[in-house]
MITOR-625493 format. One line per field, with one value per residue: residue in three letters; residue number from 1; chain; x, y, z of N, C-alpha, C in turn. Coordinates in nm, 2 decimals. Layout:
BEGIN
residu = (ALA|...);
num = (NUM|...);
chaine = (A|...);
nxx = (X|...);
nyy = (Y|...);
nzz = (Z|...);
caxx = (X|...);
cayy = (Y|...);
cazz = (Z|...);
cxx = (X|...);
cyy = (Y|...);
czz = (Z|...);
***
This chain:
BEGIN
residu = (UNK|UNK|UNK|UNK|UNK|UNK|UNK|UNK|UNK|UNK|UNK|UNK|UNK|UNK|UNK|UNK|UNK|UNK|UNK|UNK|UNK|UNK|UNK|UNK|UNK|UNK|UNK|UNK|UNK|UNK|UNK|UNK|UNK|UNK|UNK|UNK|UNK|UNK|UNK|UNK|UNK|UNK|UNK|UNK|UNK|UNK|UNK|UNK|UNK|UNK|UNK|UNK|UNK|UNK|UNK|UNK|UNK|UNK|UNK|UNK|UNK|UNK|UNK|UNK|UNK|UNK|UNK|UNK|UNK|UNK|UNK|UNK|UNK|UNK|UNK|UNK|UNK|UNK|UNK|UNK|UNK|UNK|UNK|UNK|UNK|UNK|UNK|UNK|UNK|UNK|UNK|UNK|UNK|UNK|UNK|UNK|UNK|UNK|UNK|UNK|UNK|UNK|UNK|UNK|UNK|UNK|UNK|UNK|UNK|UNK|UNK|UNK|UNK|UNK|UNK|UNK|UNK|UNK|UNK|UNK|UNK|UNK|UNK|UNK|UNK|UNK|UNK|UNK|UNK|UNK|UNK|UNK|UNK|UNK|UNK|UNK|UNK|UNK|UNK|UNK|UNK|UNK|UNK|UNK|UNK|UNK|UNK|UNK|UNK|UNK|UNK|UNK|UNK|UNK);
num = (1|2|3|4|5|6|7|8|9|10|11|12|13|14|15|16|17|18|19|20|21|22|23|24|25|26|27|28|29|30|31|32|33|34|35|36|37|38|39|40|41|42|43|44|45|46|47|48|49|50|51|52|53|54|55|56|57|58|59|60|61|62|63|64|65|66|67|68|69|70|71|72|73|74|75|76|77|78|79|80|81|82|83|84|85|86|87|88|89|90|91|92|93|94|95|96|97|98|99|100|101|102|103|104|105|106|107|108|109|110|111|112|113|114|115|116|117|118|119|120|121|122|123|124|125|126|127|128|129|130|131|132|133|134|135|136|137|138|139|140|141|142|143|144|145|146|147|148|149|150|151|152|153|154);
chaine = (A|A|A|A|A|A|A|A|A|A|A|A|A|A|A|A|A|A|A|A|A|A|A|A|A|A|A|A|A|A|A|A|A|A|A|A|A|A|A|A|A|A|A|A|A|A|A|A|A|A|A|A|A|A|A|A|A|A|A|A|A|A|A|A|A|A|A|A|A|A|A|A|A|A|A|A|A|A|A|A|A|A|A|A|A|A|A|A|A|A|A|A|A|A|A|A|A|A|A|A|A|A|A|A|A|A|A|A|A|A|A|A|A|A|A|A|A|A|A|A|A|A|A|A|A|A|A|A|A|A|A|A|A|A|A|A|A|A|A|A|A|A|A|A|A|A|A|A|A|A|A|A|A|A);
nxx = (-4.80|-4.59|-4.24|-4.05|-3.77|-3.48|-3.34|-3.43|-3.36|-3.54|-3.73|-3.94|-4.21|-4.34|-4.60|-4.59|-4.58|-4.43|-4.24|-4.23|-3.96|-3.89|-3.81|-3.92|-4.19|-4.24|-4.22|-4.44|-4.65|-4.82|-5.00|-5.10|-5.36|-5.51|-5.46|-5.31|-5.19|-5.08|-4.87|-4.74|-4.43|-4.37|-4.13|-3.94|-3.83|-4.00|-4.22|-4.45|-4.54|-4.80|-4.90|-5.25|-5.35|-5.15|-5.18|-5.45|-5.41|-5.25|-5.44|-5.63|-5.49|-5.46|-5.73|-5.81|-5.73|-5.83|-6.03|-6.13|-5.93|-5.72|-5.45|-5.43|-5.63|-5.53|-5.29|-5.39|-5.52|-5.31|-5.14|-5.29|-5.32|-5.33|-5.34|-5.38|-5.55|-5.40|-5.32|-5.14|-5.08|-5.17|-4.94|-4.74|-4.70|-4.68|-4.88|-4.81|-4.97|-5.01|-4.99|-4.85|-4.61|-4.50|-4.48|-4.28|-4.07|-4.01|-3.84|-3.72|-3.55|-3.59|-3.60|-3.69|-3.73|-3.70|-3.86|-3.90|-4.22|-4.33|-4.29|-4.06|-4.06|-3.86|-3.71|-3.42|-3.19|-3.25|-3.27|-3.01|-2.88|-2.99|-2.90|-2.63|-2.62|-2.69|-2.50|-2.27|-2.35|-2.45|-2.34|-2.34|-2.62|-2.70|-2.58|-2.72|-2.99|-3.01|-2.84|-2.93|-2.89|-3.09|-3.25|-3.29|-3.14|-2.85);
nyy = (6.23|6.17|6.15|6.04|6.17|6.10|6.00|5.97|6.02|5.96|5.99|5.77|5.80|5.66|5.60|5.54|5.75|5.95|6.22|6.40|6.51|6.84|6.86|6.63|6.67|6.88|6.76|6.59|6.76|6.81|6.59|6.56|6.61|6.40|6.17|5.85|5.52|5.26|4.98|4.64|4.54|4.34|4.21|4.29|4.36|4.59|4.88|5.02|5.32|5.46|5.71|5.80|5.81|5.66|5.42|5.36|5.31|5.08|4.91|4.90|4.75|4.51|4.44|4.34|4.08|3.74|3.63|3.38|3.21|3.03|3.09|3.36|3.47|3.41|3.55|3.82|3.84|3.81|4.02|4.24|4.22|4.37|4.63|4.98|5.29|5.60|5.93|6.24|6.44|6.78|6.89|6.76|6.49|6.14|5.87|5.56|5.26|5.04|4.76|4.74|4.87|4.68|4.47|4.56|4.59|4.83|5.05|5.31|5.46|5.55|5.51|5.68|5.61|5.69|5.54|5.55|5.60|5.56|5.55|5.39|5.26|5.21|5.03|5.16|5.00|4.76|4.86|4.95|4.70|4.56|4.72|4.67|4.40|4.38|4.51|4.38|4.26|4.48|4.63|4.44|4.40|4.65|4.67|4.46|4.53|4.80|4.83|4.77|4.85|4.93|5.11|5.47|5.58|5.74);
nzz = (11.00|11.27|11.31|11.56|11.74|11.93|12.25|12.58|12.92|13.21|13.51|13.70|13.92|14.23|14.16|13.90|13.73|13.48|13.41|13.12|12.91|12.80|12.53|12.41|12.47|12.30|12.05|12.07|12.08|11.85|11.84|12.09|12.19|12.09|12.23|12.34|12.30|12.50|12.53|12.58|12.44|12.15|12.10|12.29|12.63|12.70|12.69|12.45|12.32|12.14|11.93|11.89|11.62|11.48|11.61|11.53|11.25|11.26|11.38|11.17|10.99|11.13|11.16|10.92|10.92|10.92|11.17|11.21|11.17|11.37|11.45|11.38|11.54|11.80|11.79|11.77|12.02|12.20|12.12|12.19|12.46|12.77|12.67|12.69|12.69|12.72|12.85|12.83|13.10|13.20|13.31|13.18|13.23|13.20|13.28|13.36|13.35|13.63|13.60|13.36|13.42|13.58|13.40|13.22|13.40|13.52|13.72|13.90|13.73|13.39|13.04|12.76|12.43|12.09|11.83|11.54|11.46|11.70|12.06|12.27|12.59|12.85|13.13|13.26|13.31|13.17|12.91|12.86|12.88|12.66|12.45|12.47|12.42|12.16|12.02|11.90|11.65|11.51|11.29|11.09|11.07|10.99|10.74|10.61|10.63|10.56|10.35|10.09|9.76|9.59|9.70|9.75|9.95|10.09);
caxx = (-4.74|-4.47|-4.12|-3.99|-3.62|-3.41|-3.35|-3.44|-3.35|-3.64|-3.76|-4.08|-4.24|-4.39|-4.73|-4.57|-4.58|-4.31|-4.24|-4.17|-3.87|-3.95|-3.78|-4.01|-4.32|-4.26|-4.25|-4.57|-4.76|-4.93|-5.09|-5.13|-5.51|-5.57|-5.44|-5.21|-5.21|-4.96|-4.88|-4.62|-4.36|-4.37|-4.00|-3.84|-3.89|-4.03|-4.35|-4.46|-4.64|-4.85|-5.00|-5.37|-5.36|-5.07|-5.25|-5.56|-5.35|-5.22|-5.57|-5.69|-5.42|-5.50|-5.87|-5.82|-5.69|-5.94|-6.04|-6.16|-5.80|-5.68|-5.33|-5.47|-5.71|-5.44|-5.20|-5.46|-5.54|-5.18|-5.09|-5.37|-5.32|-5.28|-5.34|-5.45|-5.55|-5.34|-5.30|-5.03|-5.16|-5.14|-4.81|-4.65|-4.67|-4.75|-4.91|-4.80|-5.06|-4.93|-4.96|-4.75|-4.49|-4.45|-4.44|-4.15|-3.97|-3.97|-3.82|-3.71|-3.48|-3.67|-3.55|-3.79|-3.65|-3.77|-3.86|-3.97|-4.35|-4.37|-4.18|-4.04|-4.04|-3.77|-3.63|-3.29|-3.09|-3.29|-3.24|-2.86|-2.84|-3.03|-2.81|-2.50|-2.63|-2.71|-2.39|-2.18|-2.39|-2.52|-2.28|-2.39|-2.76|-2.71|-2.55|-2.82|-3.12|-3.01|-2.75|-2.99|-2.86|-3.20|-3.31|-3.23|-3.07|-2.71);
cayy = (6.14|6.22|6.06|6.09|6.18|6.12|5.91|6.06|5.96|6.02|5.92|5.73|5.80|5.54|5.57|5.51|5.87|5.99|6.36|6.40|6.62|6.95|6.83|6.53|6.73|6.96|6.66|6.53|6.86|6.80|6.48|6.55|6.60|6.27|6.06|5.76|5.38|5.20|4.83|4.57|4.52|4.20|4.15|4.34|4.38|4.73|4.92|5.10|5.43|5.49|5.82|5.74|5.80|5.55|5.30|5.33|5.25|4.94|4.83|4.88|4.64|4.39|4.41|4.26|3.94|3.65|3.59|3.24|3.13|3.03|3.16|3.51|3.51|3.40|3.66|3.94|3.84|3.83|4.15|4.34|4.20|4.48|4.76|5.09|5.43|5.69|6.07|6.31|6.54|6.92|6.91|6.69|6.36|6.02|5.77|5.42|5.17|4.96|4.62|4.76|4.90|4.55|4.39|4.62|4.59|4.97|5.09|5.45|5.52|5.52|5.56|5.69|5.60|5.71|5.42|5.61|5.66|5.53|5.57|5.28|5.30|5.10|5.04|5.20|4.89|4.67|4.93|4.94|4.56|4.52|4.78|4.60|4.26|4.39|4.58|4.29|4.24|4.60|4.67|4.34|4.43|4.78|4.64|4.37|4.60|4.93|4.83|4.74|4.96|4.98|5.23|5.59|5.63|5.74);
cazz = (11.10|11.34|11.33|11.68|11.75|12.05|12.36|12.70|13.05|13.29|13.64|13.73|14.07|14.29|14.10|13.76|13.65|13.42|13.36|12.99|12.89|12.71|12.39|12.37|12.47|12.18|11.94|12.09|12.08|11.74|11.86|12.23|12.22|12.04|12.32|12.31|12.34|12.56|12.53|12.59|12.31|12.11|12.09|12.39|12.76|12.72|12.65|12.33|12.32|12.01|11.91|11.85|11.48|11.45|11.66|11.44|11.13|11.30|11.40|11.04|10.93|11.20|11.14|10.79|10.95|10.94|11.31|11.21|11.16|11.51|11.48|11.37|11.67|11.91|11.78|11.81|12.16|12.27|12.08|12.25|12.60|12.85|12.60|12.76|12.64|12.82|12.81|12.90|13.17|13.18|13.36|13.10|13.29|13.15|13.39|13.31|13.43|13.72|13.55|13.26|13.49|13.62|13.28|13.17|13.51|13.54|13.86|13.91|13.61|13.27|12.91|12.65|12.31|11.97|11.74|11.43|11.48|11.83|12.16|12.35|12.73|12.91|13.25|13.22|13.31|13.06|12.79|12.84|12.86|12.53|12.36|12.48|12.36|12.01|11.96|11.82|11.51|11.45|11.16|10.99|11.05|10.91|10.60|10.55|10.63|10.49|10.24|9.96|9.68|9.50|9.76|9.72|10.07|10.08);
cxx = (-4.61|-4.36|-4.05|-3.83|-3.58|-3.43|-3.34|-3.44|-3.45|-3.65|-3.91|-4.10|-4.30|-4.53|-4.71|-4.58|-4.44|-4.32|-4.16|-4.08|-3.93|-3.93|-3.88|-4.16|-4.35|-4.29|-4.39|-4.69|-4.86|-5.03|-5.14|-5.28|-5.58|-5.56|-5.34|-5.25|-5.08|-4.98|-4.74|-4.56|-4.37|-4.24|-3.90|-3.91|-3.92|-4.18|-4.34|-4.57|-4.67|-4.93|-5.13|-5.39|-5.27|-5.13|-5.37|-5.52|-5.32|-5.34|-5.64|-5.62|-5.46|-5.65|-5.90|-5.78|-5.82|-5.94|-6.08|-6.04|-5.74|-5.55|-5.35|-5.53|-5.62|-5.34|-5.27|-5.48|-5.41|-5.13|-5.16|-5.38|-5.26|-5.28|-5.42|-5.44|-5.49|-5.33|-5.18|-5.10|-5.11|-5.00|-4.70|-4.61|-4.75|-4.76|-4.91|-4.88|-4.97|-4.89|-4.85|-4.61|-4.42|-4.40|-4.30|-4.04|-3.92|-3.96|-3.82|-3.66|-3.55|-3.60|-3.67|-3.71|-3.73|-3.75|-3.95|-4.10|-4.41|-4.26|-4.18|-4.01|-3.98|-3.73|-3.49|-3.19|-3.12|-3.25|-3.09|-2.82|-2.87|-2.94|-2.68|-2.51|-2.64|-2.60|-2.30|-2.22|-2.46|-2.47|-2.34|-2.54|-2.78|-2.68|-2.67|-2.95|-3.12|-2.92|-2.80|-2.97|-2.97|-3.27|-3.23|-3.15|-2.92|-2.64);
cyy = (6.20|6.11|6.11|6.08|6.19|6.00|6.00|5.98|6.04|5.94|5.89|5.75|5.67|5.50|5.54|5.63|5.91|6.13|6.36|6.52|6.72|6.92|6.73|6.59|6.81|6.87|6.61|6.63|6.85|6.69|6.46|6.54|6.48|6.16|5.95|5.62|5.33|5.05|4.77|4.55|4.37|4.14|4.19|4.36|4.53|4.76|5.01|5.20|5.48|5.61|5.75|5.72|5.68|5.42|5.26|5.27|5.11|4.85|4.81|4.76|4.51|4.34|4.33|4.12|3.86|3.59|3.44|3.15|3.14|3.11|3.32|3.55|3.51|3.52|3.79|3.95|3.87|3.97|4.26|4.32|4.32|4.62|4.86|5.22|5.52|5.84|6.13|6.43|6.69|6.96|6.84|6.55|6.25|5.92|5.64|5.33|5.07|4.82|4.63|4.80|4.77|4.47|4.43|4.62|4.73|5.00|5.25|5.52|5.46|5.58|5.56|5.70|5.61|5.58|5.45|5.67|5.63|5.56|5.44|5.33|5.18|5.13|5.07|5.08|4.79|4.73|4.92|4.80|4.52|4.59|4.71|4.47|4.27|4.47|4.50|4.28|4.36|4.63|4.57|4.37|4.55|4.75|4.56|4.45|4.72|4.94|4.79|4.86|5.00|5.09|5.35|5.65|5.64|5.72);
czz = (11.15|11.34|11.45|11.67|11.89|12.15|12.49|12.83|13.14|13.42|13.65|13.88|14.11|14.23|13.95|13.67|13.60|13.36|13.22|12.97|12.79|12.56|12.33|12.37|12.35|12.06|11.95|12.08|11.97|11.76|12.01|12.26|12.17|12.13|12.26|12.36|12.39|12.56|12.55|12.45|12.28|12.13|12.21|12.52|12.79|12.68|12.53|12.35|12.18|12.01|11.85|11.70|11.43|11.49|11.57|11.31|11.15|11.31|11.27|10.98|11.00|11.18|11.01|10.81|10.98|11.08|11.32|11.18|11.30|11.53|11.47|11.50|11.79|11.91|11.82|11.96|12.24|12.24|12.16|12.40|12.68|12.79|12.68|12.68|12.75|12.76|12.88|12.97|13.14|13.22|13.28|13.15|13.22|13.26|13.32|13.40|13.51|13.66|13.44|13.31|13.53|13.51|13.23|13.28|13.54|13.69|13.86|13.78|13.48|13.15|12.82|12.52|12.19|11.89|11.62|11.47|11.62|11.93|12.24|12.49|12.80|13.05|13.20|13.21|13.20|12.93|12.76|12.81|12.71|12.43|12.35|12.41|12.21|11.94|11.86|11.67|11.45|11.31|11.05|10.96|10.97|10.77|10.53|10.53|10.55|10.37|10.10|9.87|9.58|9.57|9.73|9.84|10.04|10.21);
***
């Protein structure tokens, strides 16, 4: 599995095509032929790009949920709403489906941000706004989430 690194400023054309930077294309190279899944984020006004292997792991987890429990079924429906399979073309462009461009409010300026095993795709203004809004409590979150001294991280 790949752990992505970096945040990249890009531009989207009028058709929703985004030219990926060389540093990101290099990271994607091992999974390029497998394809990707793009979907709306659960928590943020952005999109998420999953390498196919990562998506399949997530689907294995979801497939274990009992679909005869209404909240499970409702969640799966909402989670998978608008999901599309996408590829990166030979020139290194990602075509974001029009309905998902609208969902994320993507205009011309785009930010591709690593989020461990997936990439987040943001409208630049939305990305900067979310970073600014979450700055105040970041130190507290870091302490709470990463400060558990039973882990071996230093």
